[in-house]
C-alpha positions in Angstrom: -12.5 -13.8 20.0 -15.6 -12.2 19.0 -17.1 -13.1 15.5 -17.0 -10.6 12.8 -13.2 -9.9 13.4 -11.2 -10.1 10.1 -7.4 -9.7 10.7 -5.3 -8.8 8.1 -1.6 -9.0 8.0 0.4 -7.2 5.3 3.9 -8.2 4.7 7.2 -6.2 4.1 6.6 -2.6 2.9 3.2 -0.9 2.5 3.9 1.5 0.0 1.8 2.4 -3.3 2.4 -0.8 -5.2 1.7 -3.4 -2.4 -0.9 -1.2 -0.9 -3.4 -1.7 -3.7 -3.7 -5.2 -3.0 -3.8 -4.6 0.7 -6.5 -2.0 0.1 -8.8 -4.6 -1.9 -8.2 -7.0 1.1 -9.9 -4.5 3.5 -12.5 -3.7 1.0 -13.2 -7.3 0.4 -13.5 -8.1 4.1 -15.9 -5.2 4.4 -17.8 -6.4 1.9 -18.1 -9.8 3.2 -19.8 -8.5 6.4 -16.6 -8.1 8.9 -17.4 -5.9 11.4 -14.3 -5.1 12.7 -11.0 -4.9 10.9 -7.5 -5.3 12.9 -4.6 -4.5 10.8 -1.9 -6.5 12.6 1.7 -5.0 11.2 4.1 -6.9 13.0 5.6 -8.2 9.6 5.5 -4.6 8.3 9.2 -3.0 8.2 8.4 0.1 6.7 5.4 2.5 5.3 5.9 5.5 3.1 3.5 8.1 2.6 1.3 6.2 0.0 1.1 3.4 2.5 -0.3 6.1 5.3 -2.7 7.3 2.7 -4.0 3.7 2.0 -4.3 3.1 5.7 -6.3 6.4 5.8 -8.5 5.3 2.7 -9.6 2.1 4.3 -10.1 3.6 7.6 -12.4 6.2 6.2 -14.1 3.3 4.0 -14.8 1.2 7.4 -16.2 4.3 9.1 -18.6 5.1 5.8 -20.0 1.6 6.2 -20.1 2.0 10.0 -17.6 -0.7 10.9 -14.3 -0.6 13.2 -10.5 -0.7 12.2 -7.8 -0.9 14.7 -4.0 -1.4 14.0 -1.7 -3.6 16.3 2.0 -4.3 16.5 3.5 -1.3 14.7 7.3 -0.8 14.5 9.3 1.9 15.6 9.5 3.5 12.1 5.4 3.2 11.8 5.3 4.7 15.3 7.2 7.4 14.2 5.6 8.2 11.2 2.0 8.0 12.7 3.4 10.6 15.3 4.5 12.7 13.0 1.7 12.9 11.1 -0.7 13.1 13.9 -2.3 9.6 12.7 -1.6 8.5 16.0 -4.9 10.6 16.9 -6.5 8.9 14.2 -6.2 5.3 14.3 -6.5 3.2 17.7 -3.4 1.6 17.8 -2.7 -1.5 20.4 0.6 -2.8 21.5 0.1 -6.1 20.1 -2.6 -8.5 19.1 -3.4 -9.9 22.5 -4.1 -6.2 23.9 -6.6 -5.9 21.0 -8.2 -9.1 22.3 -8.4 -8.1 25.8 -9.8 -4.7 24.6 -12.6 -6.5 22.8 -13.4 -9.1 25.5 -13.7 -5.7 27.8 -16.1 -4.1 25.6 -18.3 -7.1 25.0 -18.5 -7.8 28.9 -19.2 -3.6 29.6 
């Protein structure tokens, strides 16, 4: 996989409490020079409105510093939340990490 990609894998519920730790992880990765952040939600069981707000905040931060952020492996609850809030149009979401890696290889070879 392309260097400069940092994968962050939150676990459990992504809400206001756990979200702060998650936010710090993403900000640290950006500060350490990651070009791309992949948020792998395979082990996240639930995202509430605070968690969604934190995802939006870290995406804005990534864009501010001209980096990319992607999401993969969302469960049905998270997918429904993204669709109901129209966040599926804001975030680029991949089915799984393999699809993300394939897309990155294609982009590198283009």
